[in-house]
TIMAR-90099 format. One record per residue (C-alpha): x, y, z; residue number from 1. Coordinates in steps of 0.001 Angstrom, whole numbers, plus 500000, padded with zeros to 6 digits. Example, Ala and Ser with C-alpha at 12.3 -4.5 7.8 and 13.67 -1.06 7.14 Angstrom:
2
{vomar {512300 495500 507800} 1}
{vomar {513670 498940 507140} 2}
END
This chain:
623
{vomar {755424 204837 578246} 1}
{vomar {755158 208607 577996} 2}
{vomar {752735 210218 580438} 3}
{vomar {750061 210943 577808} 4}
{vomar {749397 207213 577413} 5}
{vomar {747069 206249 580226} 6}
{vomar {743924 204285 580953} 7}
{vomar {740937 205489 578856} 8}
{vomar {743093 207241 576231} 9}
{vomar {741952 207664 572617} 10}
{vomar {744397 207162 569739} 11}
{vomar {743839 208590 566269} 12}
{vomar {742289 206216 563751} 13}
{vomar {743470 205970 560159} 14}
{vomar {747040 207111 560877} 15}
{vomar {750148 205233 562044} 16}
{vomar {750228 205270 565849} 17}
{vomar {753410 206414 567574} 18}
{vomar {754133 205115 571074} 19}
{vomar {757210 206297 572951} 20}
{vomar {758837 206356 576351} 21}
{vomar {762021 205578 578260} 22}
{vomar {763818 202343 579104} 23}
{vomar {767383 201351 579986} 24}
{vomar {769770 202260 577176} 25}
{vomar {769977 199554 574551} 26}
{vomar {766824 197761 575709} 27}
{vomar {764611 196084 573135} 28}
{vomar {761063 197283 573706} 29}
{vomar {757960 195373 572591} 30}
{vomar {754746 197354 572018} 31}
{vomar {751407 195549 571580} 32}
{vomar {747950 196898 570716} 33}
{vomar {744883 195354 569088} 34}
{vomar {746747 192269 567882} 35}
{vomar {749662 194236 566466} 36}
{vomar {753192 193985 567856} 37}
{vomar {756264 196077 566998} 38}
{vomar {759787 196397 568363} 39}
{vomar {761907 199432 569218} 40}
{vomar {765346 199911 570773} 41}
{vomar {766134 202475 573473} 42}
{vomar {768902 204855 572466} 43}
{vomar {771903 205865 574550} 44}
{vomar {769732 208255 576534} 45}
{vomar {767062 205619 577150} 46}
{vomar {764532 207083 574718} 47}
{vomar {762577 204813 572402} 48}
{vomar {759803 205294 569869} 49}
{vomar {757692 202648 568149} 50}
{vomar {755288 202943 565246} 51}
{vomar {752159 200806 565036} 52}
{vomar {750183 200541 561789} 53}
{vomar {747065 202630 561221} 54}
{vomar {743911 201147 562711} 55}
{vomar {740171 201519 562257} 56}
{vomar {737931 202921 564960} 57}
{vomar {737269 200465 567749} 58}
{vomar {738111 199269 571226} 59}
{vomar {738453 198999 574105} 60}
{vomar {741951 197555 573909} 61}
{vomar {744959 197070 576173} 62}
{vomar {748217 198806 575233} 63}
{vomar {751270 197050 576659} 64}
{vomar {754974 197830 576595} 65}
{vomar {757574 195279 577639} 66}
{vomar {761332 195559 578162} 67}
{vomar {763933 193634 580173} 68}
{vomar {761346 191186 581473} 69}
{vomar {758951 193827 582767} 70}
{vomar {755642 194939 581245} 71}
{vomar {753582 198096 581618} 72}
{vomar {749934 198051 580496} 73}
{vomar {747247 200698 580156} 74}
{vomar {743661 199635 579630} 75}
{vomar {740405 200781 578048} 76}
{vomar {742168 202299 575027} 77}
{vomar {739949 203409 572140} 78}
{vomar {740816 204091 568521} 79}
{vomar {738874 207042 567119} 80}
{vomar {739282 210761 566464} 81}
{vomar {741443 212948 568705} 82}
{vomar {741126 216735 568957} 83}
{vomar {743673 219160 570402} 84}
{vomar {742026 222186 572013} 85}
{vomar {744114 225188 573023} 86}
{vomar {743894 228839 573976} 87}
{vomar {743084 230944 576990} 88}
{vomar {740237 231181 579493} 89}
{vomar {737295 230823 577115} 90}
{vomar {738704 227466 576011} 91}
{vomar {739656 226617 579575} 92}
{vomar {736202 227365 581033} 93}
{vomar {734844 224023 582318} 94}
{vomar {731474 222460 581692} 95}
{vomar {730585 223003 585348} 96}
{vomar {730479 226770 584694} 97}
{vomar {728717 226690 581330} 98}
{vomar {725082 227418 580528} 99}
{vomar {722810 224447 581276} 100}
{vomar {725654 222681 583074} 101}
{vomar {723396 220837 585492} 102}
{vomar {721540 218989 582741} 103}
{vomar {724407 218624 580278} 104}
{vomar {726782 217167 582851} 105}
{vomar {724241 214946 584577} 106}
{vomar {723329 213219 581301} 107}
{vomar {726777 213218 579681} 108}
{vomar {727778 209604 580320} 109}
{vomar {729280 208043 577198} 110}
{vomar {732119 205535 576855} 111}
{vomar {732762 206993 573407} 112}
{vomar {733722 210477 574653} 113}
{vomar {736963 210906 576606} 114}
{vomar {739092 213903 577543} 115}
{vomar {742304 214886 579247} 116}
{vomar {743233 218256 580750} 117}
{vomar {746948 218923 580399} 118}
{vomar {748254 220191 583765} 119}
{vomar {749455 223788 583680} 120}
{vomar {753198 223972 583191} 121}
{vomar {755233 226950 582033} 122}
{vomar {758747 225776 581211} 123}
{vomar {761715 227710 579886} 124}
{vomar {763071 224360 578675} 125}
{vomar {761348 222281 576001} 126}
{vomar {760108 219162 577789} 127}
{vomar {760119 215633 576391} 128}
{vomar {757407 214547 578805} 129}
{vomar {754928 216061 581228} 130}
{vomar {756092 216731 584777} 131}
{vomar {752613 215886 586074} 132}
{vomar {750876 212860 584568} 133}
{vomar {747676 213882 582725} 134}
{vomar {744632 211784 583550} 135}
{vomar {742317 210642 580762} 136}
{vomar {738678 210529 581840} 137}
{vomar {735511 209046 580379} 138}
{vomar {732575 211447 580050} 139}
{vomar {730080 211034 582872} 140}
{vomar {728216 212826 585627} 141}
{vomar {731268 212778 587916} 142}
{vomar {733844 213860 585308} 143}
{vomar {732389 215980 582504} 144}
{vomar {732127 219067 584698} 145}
{vomar {735941 219288 584539} 146}
{vomar {736078 219237 580717} 147}
{vomar {736549 222299 578518} 148}
{vomar {732980 223309 577700} 149}
{vomar {733751 224499 574156} 150}
{vomar {735784 221404 573339} 151}
{vomar {733256 219057 574907} 152}
{vomar {730329 220457 572927} 153}
{vomar {732357 220277 569712} 154}
{vomar {733422 216699 570459} 155}
{vomar {729926 215601 571415} 156}
{vomar {728457 216983 568185} 157}
{vomar {731103 215256 566062} 158}
{vomar {730815 211966 567949} 159}
{vomar {727071 211890 567416} 160}
{vomar {727487 212606 563717} 161}
{vomar {730260 210153 562871} 162}
{vomar {729581 207541 565562} 163}
{vomar {733209 206830 566409} 164}
{vomar {735040 207215 569708} 165}
{vomar {736402 210722 570258} 166}
{vomar {738922 212087 572693} 167}
{vomar {740051 215646 573242} 168}
{vomar {743235 217019 574746} 169}
{vomar {742721 220385 576429} 170}
{vomar {745881 222503 576731} 171}
{vomar {744789 225986 577751} 172}
{vomar {745728 228708 580239} 173}
{vomar {743607 231722 581152} 174}
{vomar {745036 235086 580149} 175}
{vomar {747730 233586 577946} 176}
{vomar {749060 235357 574885} 177}
{vomar {749552 233496 571626} 178}
{vomar {753334 234011 571923} 179}
{vomar {753317 231662 574930} 180}
{vomar {752063 228801 572741} 181}
{vomar {754551 229082 569862} 182}
{vomar {757967 227424 570058} 183}
{vomar {760999 229605 570611} 184}
{vomar {762442 228465 567283} 185}
{vomar {759360 229715 565432} 186}
{vomar {759135 232929 567465} 187}
{vomar {762652 233789 566295} 188}
{vomar {761155 234297 562833} 189}
{vomar {759375 237364 564241} 190}
{vomar {761195 240693 564363} 191}
{vomar {761770 242187 567785} 192}
{vomar {761829 239031 569907} 193}
{vomar {765453 237852 569654} 194}
{vomar {766727 239548 572810} 195}
{vomar {763837 238335 574977} 196}
{vomar {764188 234804 573584} 197}
{vomar {767893 234897 574371} 198}
{vomar {766978 235799 577958} 199}
{vomar {764598 232801 578149} 200}
{vomar {767402 230537 576951} 201}
{vomar {769753 232021 579546} 202}
{vomar {767151 231515 582257} 203}
{vomar {766677 227894 581171} 204}
{vomar {770411 227242 581473} 205}
{vomar {771012 229293 584643} 206}
{vomar {768110 230980 586442} 207}
{vomar {770325 233512 588220} 208}
{vomar {772049 234506 584970} 209}
{vomar {768676 234799 583273} 210}
{vomar {767394 237070 586033} 211}
{vomar {770422 239327 585654} 212}
{vomar {770027 239471 581875} 213}
{vomar {766342 240339 582225} 214}
{vomar {767129 243089 584712} 215}
{vomar {769494 244647 582170} 216}
{vomar {766885 244359 579407} 217}
{vomar {764127 245842 581536} 218}
{vomar {766285 248668 582855} 219}
{vomar {767223 249616 579288} 220}
{vomar {763526 249822 578432} 221}
{vomar {762766 251881 581526} 222}
{vomar {765549 254353 580803} 223}
{vomar {764140 254821 577311} 224}
{vomar {760519 255155 578455} 225}
{vomar {761005 257168 581655} 226}
{vomar {763591 259990 581885} 227}
{vomar {763654 259595 585690} 228}
{vomar {764212 255828 585708} 229}
{vomar {767991 255933 586102} 230}
{vomar {767866 258250 589097} 231}
{vomar {764892 256483 590665} 232}
{vomar {766621 253118 590458} 233}
{vomar {768293 254049 593751} 234}
{vomar {764860 253941 595391} 235}
{vomar {765004 250136 595209} 236}
{vomar {768069 249913 597421} 237}
{vomar {768159 248846 601039} 238}
{vomar {770271 251844 602061} 239}
{vomar {768041 254463 600423} 240}
{vomar {766658 256976 602927} 241}
{vomar {762869 257071 602521} 242}
{vomar {762224 258875 605807} 243}
{vomar {760692 261867 603969} 244}
{vomar {758265 259728 601988} 245}
{vomar {754581 259853 602974} 246}
{vomar {752804 256758 604301} 247}
{vomar {749668 254962 603140} 248}
{vomar {747900 251671 603646} 249}
{vomar {747518 250147 600152} 250}
{vomar {744081 248650 599663} 251}
{vomar {743130 249130 596030} 252}
{vomar {744009 251336 593100} 253}
{vomar {745615 254609 594093} 254}
{vomar {743055 256752 592261} 255}
{vomar {740553 255553 594902} 256}
{vomar {742869 256300 597852} 257}
{vomar {741700 259869 598487} 258}
{vomar {745302 261073 598224} 259}
{vomar {745376 264162 596029} 260}
{vomar {748732 263470 594379} 261}
{vomar {747544 260033 593315} 262}
{vomar {743888 260644 592480} 263}
{vomar {744500 261430 588805} 264}
{vomar {748008 260005 588425} 265}
{vomar {748709 257884 585344} 266}
{vomar {752203 256500 585512} 267}
{vomar {754746 255315 588064} 268}
{vomar {754564 255103 591844} 269}
{vomar {757015 253489 594247} 270}
{vomar {756191 251588 597450} 271}
{vomar {758625 250573 600187} 272}
{vomar {758268 248718 603458} 273}
{vomar {760558 247121 606017} 274}
{vomar {760266 243836 607875} 275}
{vomar {762331 242671 610823} 276}
{vomar {763480 239030 610717} 277}
{vomar {765337 236720 613026} 278}
{vomar {768267 234757 611650} 279}
{vomar {766094 231647 611581} 280}
{vomar {763321 233436 609669} 281}
{vomar {765710 235006 607162} 282}
{vomar {767137 231585 606371} 283}
{vomar {763701 229961 606069} 284}
{vomar {761967 232421 603702} 285}
{vomar {761668 231239 600089} 286}
{vomar {759050 233525 598523} 287}
{vomar {757631 237042 598611} 288}
{vomar {753855 237315 598166} 289}
{vomar {752277 240629 597137} 290}
{vomar {748835 239609 595899} 291}
{vomar {747580 241440 592822} 292}
{vomar {749312 244566 591544} 293}
{vomar {747758 246944 589036} 294}
{vomar {749026 246983 586434} 295}
{vomar {752724 246130 586192} 296}
{vomar {755388 245887 588857} 297}
{vomar {759103 245393 589355} 298}
{vomar {760046 244201 592831} 299}
{vomar {763284 244211 594814} 300}
{vomar {764244 242744 598176} 301}
{vomar {767208 244475 599813} 302}
{vomar {768079 245936 596422} 303}
{vomar {768032 242567 594631} 304}
{vomar {765479 242277 591851} 305}
{vomar {763277 239247 592559} 306}
{vomar {760671 239565 589820} 307}
{vomar {758330 241550 587632} 308}
{vomar {754867 240979 586214} 309}
{vomar {752560 242852 583856} 310}
{vomar {749189 241191 584515} 311}
{vomar {746990 242857 587120} 312}
{vomar {744918 239718 587706} 313}
{vomar {747955 237581 588589} 314}
{vomar {748931 237259 592235} 315}
{vomar {752632 238063 592670} 316}
{vomar {754725 235212 594042} 317}
{vomar {758437 235824 593694} 318}
{vomar {761218 233459 594729} 319}
{vomar {763720 235120 597059} 320}
{vomar {767246 233808 596469} 321}
{vomar {769004 232351 599484} 322}
{vomar {771142 234941 601262} 323}
{vomar {769191 237986 600110} 324}
{vomar {767312 238316 603396} 325}
{vomar {769336 239018 606539} 326}
{vomar {768704 239051 610290} 327}
{vomar {767261 242395 611342} 328}
{vomar {765938 245050 608960} 329}
{vomar {764946 244062 605397} 330}
{vomar {763446 246271 602697} 331}
{vomar {760865 245398 600041} 332}
{vomar {760584 247949 597209} 333}
{vomar {757980 247839 594458} 334}
{vomar {757867 250068 591380} 335}
{vomar {754326 250086 589986} 336}
{vomar {753298 251241 586521} 337}
{vomar {749578 251984 586479} 338}
{vomar {747095 252490 583683} 339}
{vomar {744191 254823 582957} 340}
{vomar {742381 253524 586069} 341}
{vomar {745347 254161 588343} 342}
{vomar {747374 251365 589914} 343}
{vomar {748824 250055 593131} 344}
{vomar {748993 247094 595486} 345}
{vomar {745338 246207 595142} 346}
{vomar {744867 243003 597150} 347}
{vomar {743921 243018 600831} 348}
{vomar {746895 243518 603125} 349}
{vomar {746637 239949 604398} 350}
{vomar {747864 238664 601027} 351}
{vomar {751214 240440 601353} 352}
{vomar {753697 238273 603213} 353}
{vomar {756957 236356 603200} 354}
{vomar {756496 232590 602940} 355}
{vomar {758871 230066 604418} 356}
{vomar {759803 226648 603087} 357}
{vomar {757308 224946 605412} 358}
{vomar {754444 227177 604253} 359}
{vomar {754390 229539 607228} 360}
{vomar {753749 233209 606491} 361}
{vomar {755389 236298 607937} 362}
{vomar {753037 239217 607383} 363}
{vomar {754324 242403 605813} 364}
{vomar {753362 245712 607487} 365}
{vomar {749972 247213 606745} 366}
{vomar {751435 250671 606044} 367}
{vomar {753939 251383 603279} 368}
{vomar {756017 254404 602315} 369}
{vomar {755164 255702 598837} 370}
{vomar {756414 258233 596330} 371}
{vomar {754795 259435 593138} 372}
{vomar {757002 258864 590120} 373}
{vomar {756817 260000 586518} 374}
{vomar {753690 260591 584510} 375}
{vomar {753943 257803 581966} 376}
{vomar {751622 256182 579433} 377}
{vomar {753477 253037 578393} 378}
{vomar {753296 249257 578605} 379}
{vomar {756041 247508 580523} 380}
{vomar {757500 244518 578653} 381}
{vomar {756545 241201 580252} 382}
{vomar {759132 238927 581786} 383}
{vomar {759636 236503 578900} 384}
{vomar {759518 233294 580946} 385}
{vomar {756574 234301 583142} 386}
{vomar {753227 232832 582098} 387}
{vomar {750746 233743 580865} 388}
{vomar {752519 236441 578812} 389}
{vomar {755706 234487 578148} 390}
{vomar {757555 233442 575017} 391}
{vomar {757226 229769 574190} 392}
{vomar {757022 228466 577739} 393}
{vomar {753490 227030 577487} 394}
{vomar {754479 225384 574221} 395}
{vomar {757489 223889 576009} 396}
{vomar {755531 222581 578968} 397}
{vomar {752133 221678 577500} 398}
{vomar {752464 221115 573727} 399}
{vomar {755987 219805 573063} 400}
{vomar {755500 216691 575260} 401}
{vomar {752668 215657 572902} 402}
{vomar {754998 215473 569890} 403}
{vomar {754237 212230 568095} 404}
{vomar {750581 212059 569151} 405}
{vomar {748334 212251 566088} 406}
{vomar {745275 214477 565905} 407}
{vomar {742245 214783 563655} 408}
{vomar {742154 218554 564186} 409}
{vomar {743177 221410 566449} 410}
{vomar {740699 223962 567847} 411}
{vomar {741959 227365 568992} 412}
{vomar {740064 229881 571167} 413}
{vomar {742353 232775 572094} 414}
{vomar {742964 236408 571272} 415}
{vomar {741630 238442 574165} 416}
{vomar {745159 238788 575571} 417}
{vomar {746444 240002 572196} 418}
{vomar {743715 242573 571555} 419}
{vomar {745399 245843 570765} 420}
{vomar {748057 244136 568643} 421}
{vomar {745949 242896 565745} 422}
{vomar {748500 243739 563070} 423}
{vomar {751057 241419 564667} 424}
{vomar {748382 238761 565269} 425}
{vomar {747895 238518 561504} 426}
{vomar {751382 236979 561439} 427}
{vomar {751331 235187 564785} 428}
{vomar {748212 233091 564177} 429}
{vomar {749473 231582 560891} 430}
{vomar {752813 231062 562650} 431}
{vomar {751035 229045 565354} 432}
{vomar {749332 226956 562665} 433}
{vomar {752678 226193 561019} 434}
{vomar {754454 225585 564319} 435}
{vomar {752005 222995 565603} 436}
{vomar {751757 221292 562225} 437}
{vomar {755523 220941 562221} 438}
{vomar {755544 219713 565825} 439}
{vomar {753069 216931 565059} 440}
{vomar {754447 216225 561557} 441}
{vomar {750950 216854 560159} 442}
{vomar {751402 219548 557481} 443}
{vomar {747675 219600 556684} 444}
{vomar {746404 219463 560271} 445}
{vomar {743027 221251 560220} 446}
{vomar {742750 224292 562503} 447}
{vomar {739438 225610 563755} 448}
{vomar {739408 229114 565234} 449}
{vomar {736720 230437 567571} 450}
{vomar {736585 234143 566805} 451}
{vomar {736591 236657 569644} 452}
{vomar {733171 237135 571129} 453}
{vomar {731438 240409 572075} 454}
{vomar {732696 242149 575186} 455}
{vomar {733236 245674 576464} 456}
{vomar {731821 249093 575771} 457}
{vomar {729076 249487 573191} 458}
{vomar {729548 252007 570405} 459}
{vomar {727337 255038 569941} 460}
{vomar {729551 256500 567209} 461}
{vomar {731940 254795 564800} 462}
{vomar {735521 254529 565995} 463}
{vomar {738493 252299 566540} 464}
{vomar {737912 248861 568064} 465}
{vomar {740795 246666 569214} 466}
{vomar {738511 243636 569391} 467}
{vomar {737111 244190 565897} 468}
{vomar {740649 244492 564555} 469}
{vomar {741605 241227 566258} 470}
{vomar {738535 239489 564808} 471}
{vomar {739576 240738 561375} 472}
{vomar {743064 239292 561929} 473}
{vomar {741547 235931 562853} 474}
{vomar {739331 235997 559767} 475}
{vomar {742301 236809 557522} 476}
{vomar {744425 233980 558934} 477}
{vomar {741651 231461 558353} 478}
{vomar {740758 232786 554909} 479}
{vomar {744365 232426 553761} 480}
{vomar {744738 228850 555014} 481}
{vomar {743106 226031 553009} 482}
{vomar {742963 223815 556098} 483}
{vomar {741355 226251 558550} 484}
{vomar {737814 227156 559542} 485}
{vomar {736241 229959 561585} 486}
{vomar {733425 229971 564122} 487}
{vomar {731887 233444 564526} 488}
{vomar {730664 233945 568097} 489}
{vomar {729894 237623 568725} 490}
{vomar {726129 237172 568501} 491}
{vomar {726255 235064 571686} 492}
{vomar {728706 237217 573649} 493}
{vomar {728118 239128 576864} 494}
{vomar {729280 242741 576871} 495}
{vomar {729620 242669 580661} 496}
{vomar {731426 239317 580933} 497}
{vomar {734571 238386 579025} 498}
{vomar {733687 234739 579703} 499}
{vomar {730186 234228 578272} 500}
{vomar {728848 230936 579577} 501}
{vomar {726957 229934 576407} 502}
{vomar {729577 227506 575113} 503}
{vomar {727298 224966 573417} 504}
{vomar {726764 227278 570438} 505}
{vomar {730498 227902 570095} 506}
{vomar {731242 224177 570210} 507}
{vomar {728534 223403 567679} 508}
{vomar {729841 226047 565285} 509}
{vomar {733347 224632 565604} 510}
{vomar {731883 221208 564871} 511}
{vomar {730246 222558 561717} 512}
{vomar {733573 224006 560585} 513}
{vomar {735189 220643 561338} 514}
{vomar {732667 218824 559171} 515}
{vomar {733772 220924 556190} 516}
{vomar {737485 221369 556891} 517}
{vomar {738477 218147 558676} 518}
{vomar {735889 215623 557469} 519}
{vomar {735409 216882 553916} 520}
{vomar {731635 217336 553910} 521}
{vomar {730375 219501 551072} 522}
{vomar {728969 222218 553292} 523}
{vomar {730028 225761 554070} 524}
{vomar {732205 225872 557195} 525}
{vomar {730332 228837 558631} 526}
{vomar {728124 231810 557942} 527}
{vomar {728162 234811 555596} 528}
{vomar {731531 236340 554775} 529}
{vomar {731889 239611 552881} 530}
{vomar {734091 239180 549809} 531}
{vomar {733780 242517 547984} 532}
{vomar {732414 246044 548257} 533}
{vomar {731817 248029 545090} 534}
{vomar {730017 251094 543798} 535}
{vomar {726699 250741 542024} 536}
{vomar {725600 254199 540991} 537}
{vomar {725118 256155 544192} 538}
{vomar {724997 252993 546302} 539}
{vomar {727565 250627 547750} 540}
{vomar {726916 246916 547219} 541}
{vomar {728631 244336 549414} 542}
{vomar {728714 240759 548147} 543}
{vomar {728763 237838 550572} 544}
{vomar {729773 234204 550253} 545}
{vomar {728448 231335 552400} 546}
{vomar {724967 232793 552828} 547}
{vomar {723470 229289 552746} 548}
{vomar {720346 230324 550868} 549}
{vomar {720527 234104 551233} 550}
{vomar {720860 236836 553814} 551}
{vomar {718203 237899 556267} 552}
{vomar {717865 240451 559057} 553}
{vomar {716314 239968 562463} 554}
{vomar {713899 242387 564168} 555}
{vomar {714124 244882 561328} 556}
{vomar {713933 245131 557548} 557}
{vomar {717309 246876 557611} 558}
{vomar {720723 245601 558660} 559}
{vomar {722382 247499 561498} 560}
{vomar {726071 247905 562248} 561}
{vomar {727262 249016 558784} 562}
{vomar {729594 251970 558338} 563}
{vomar {730979 253820 555336} 564}
{vomar {734303 255572 555766} 565}
{vomar {736193 258378 554107} 566}
{vomar {739701 257296 555133} 567}
{vomar {739432 257147 558960} 568}
{vomar {736255 259224 559277} 569}
{vomar {733355 256774 559422} 570}
{vomar {729604 257138 559762} 571}
{vomar {726775 254680 560213} 572}
{vomar {724997 253710 557010} 573}
{vomar {721517 252409 556284} 574}
{vomar {721680 248914 554795} 575}
{vomar {719275 246378 553315} 576}
{vomar {719846 242704 552558} 577}
{vomar {719073 241489 549040} 578}
{vomar {719829 237821 548359} 579}
{vomar {723603 237396 548712} 580}
{vomar {724278 241148 548900} 581}
{vomar {723793 244099 551198} 582}
{vomar {723074 247507 549650} 583}
{vomar {724018 250799 551310} 584}
{vomar {721828 253415 549572} 585}
{vomar {723586 256696 548795} 586}
{vomar {726858 255584 550405} 587}
{vomar {729025 255769 547260} 588}
{vomar {730202 259316 547771} 589}
{vomar {733247 260556 545894} 590}
{vomar {735503 260272 548938} 591}
{vomar {734121 256973 550303} 592}
{vomar {737081 254579 550665} 593}
{vomar {735971 251599 552752} 594}
{vomar {733037 249933 554496} 595}
{vomar {732827 248191 557862} 596}
{vomar {730392 245946 559681} 597}
{vomar {730179 245013 563359} 598}
{vomar {733179 247245 564025} 599}
{vomar {732923 247471 567799} 600}
{vomar {734174 245624 570860} 601}
{vomar {730557 244728 571662} 602}
{vomar {728577 245249 568455} 603}
{vomar {724831 244964 568036} 604}
{vomar {724237 243042 564807} 605}
{vomar {721267 241434 563061} 606}
{vomar {722555 240079 559713} 607}
{vomar {722393 236280 559401} 608}
{vomar {722376 233504 556844} 609}
{vomar {719170 231715 556026} 610}
{vomar {720295 228901 558345} 611}
{vomar {720851 231226 561329} 612}
{vomar {724607 231843 561228} 613}
{vomar {725835 235410 561837} 614}
{vomar {727735 237367 559216} 615}
{vomar {731286 237986 560312} 616}
{vomar {732413 241531 561039} 617}
{vomar {734749 243053 558475} 618}
{vomar {736509 246072 557035} 619}
{vomar {736753 246173 553218} 620}
{vomar {738244 248647 550817} 621}
{vomar {735667 250058 548431} 622}
{vomar {736349 249185 544811} 623}
END
């Protein structure tokens, strides 16, 4: 059987149940579950797939597969509702780190709630099965702490309401972009990705060829972005004479180094060091470790490009091809592209080393040569097979192997890594919906989206907000999909922590959306949503849907966070809630063109429905 079928698994009720795996070519395979038995035949490659009839909720059962006189059995199988939960770190955050974890985990035991965390795997090749076998677990004091907190709270709320077994599959990766979770075939529908996707395919077929193709792609970008890139490329070489370069001991961002030339530098800086190796050491080294680099780097060993990364929080670990290192002197060169806070090799020096096949480490020198490069405000393209900012590789390794498993719904909590690209996200999120629905052959698979929370700088004047724009993109994708629901979360965010620990509220709001979208209850899926803004004399009147009995404001008789704009010039506006509308007195000036609400990375808001759900932030044209 495929790796996803294990002890304690939950299979989706009310839908035909697909079971698949591998057996000797031509084998007749017998699959048995809950009194039902079906046959399948392994194809020439040994793959087989069987289809059991739909079943009602129940269990526990044994699932057995027999072929060629042998039988494999997994036990304690339940039939119920199965949820697929995906995204980045706020979906990944475990119950052990969530608010009230001690109590929630200690009293979580329930044979009717199960979960499985899909092991992290970024693959350039679409996988038929998981490389590492996922382990289904039953909720309890010793296990629940490992479960996705958001997904657990959603599942617990739905299990209590519908009183059937539930299981959730958590496939998430902190810091991941949405492009990582969409298949390469679907990503090719997007303009601008063909070349990078071609490189991923080359890398999948031949890693060395893929590396060379990526070096060409990256160098073309650099020569467009930086006029000095072509000449400075020589600085990566082993033979380059860096004797005139100054020396420093990297230990943080360069704007904190006290070096005048670097203190206000925004752009490129180069770092070089040498390491002496014996013949035995040179043959044994497999990886170069640099720790964290802010923000993006490209790294060479003896003039051979070994890797690049664009995520400052990711420790650099680059494979060094055999034969690149030699006995005697070896050179490591790193080109760093910083940001507004500077850049550099930011980890402690002890994290920079060469690692051998047996795990031994050869420390790199404490002091490095450096040279200030071009002033440059640009974003280096990510290496397209490197998670978490890859193209399709998390889909390949963590979603594709689930093809055939049936789900009641999918829950998605992601977007932080795509903030700043909201316009593209308006296309990418619906593309993800379509891609997963096609993968699982469930064209109406309900999708629940946890909207970005509140994080970052507060606003004292109206202005642009990358997070507000991303929230608007999420709202638009859900609004335009009849099988999607939205959970607004920014009233329970933490402006100083991108990972707010209050996950119970998020899970409960996703569960409410599920009741409407996936279970068909005649309730609103969420809270107030602005649907129109129009002039009424000298005032602007904004009409809301889903107010669930009317709008109300907390801690004031006015609603805060509203803005009226004349094109891109916005100002705060006084606002009062009246039934299902909000009125902005005197805001309907001749040049007023749009209105906004909660338009900030970390907005302060106080407009809620009568049943305590926050109004979603928005930007609306004024009619």
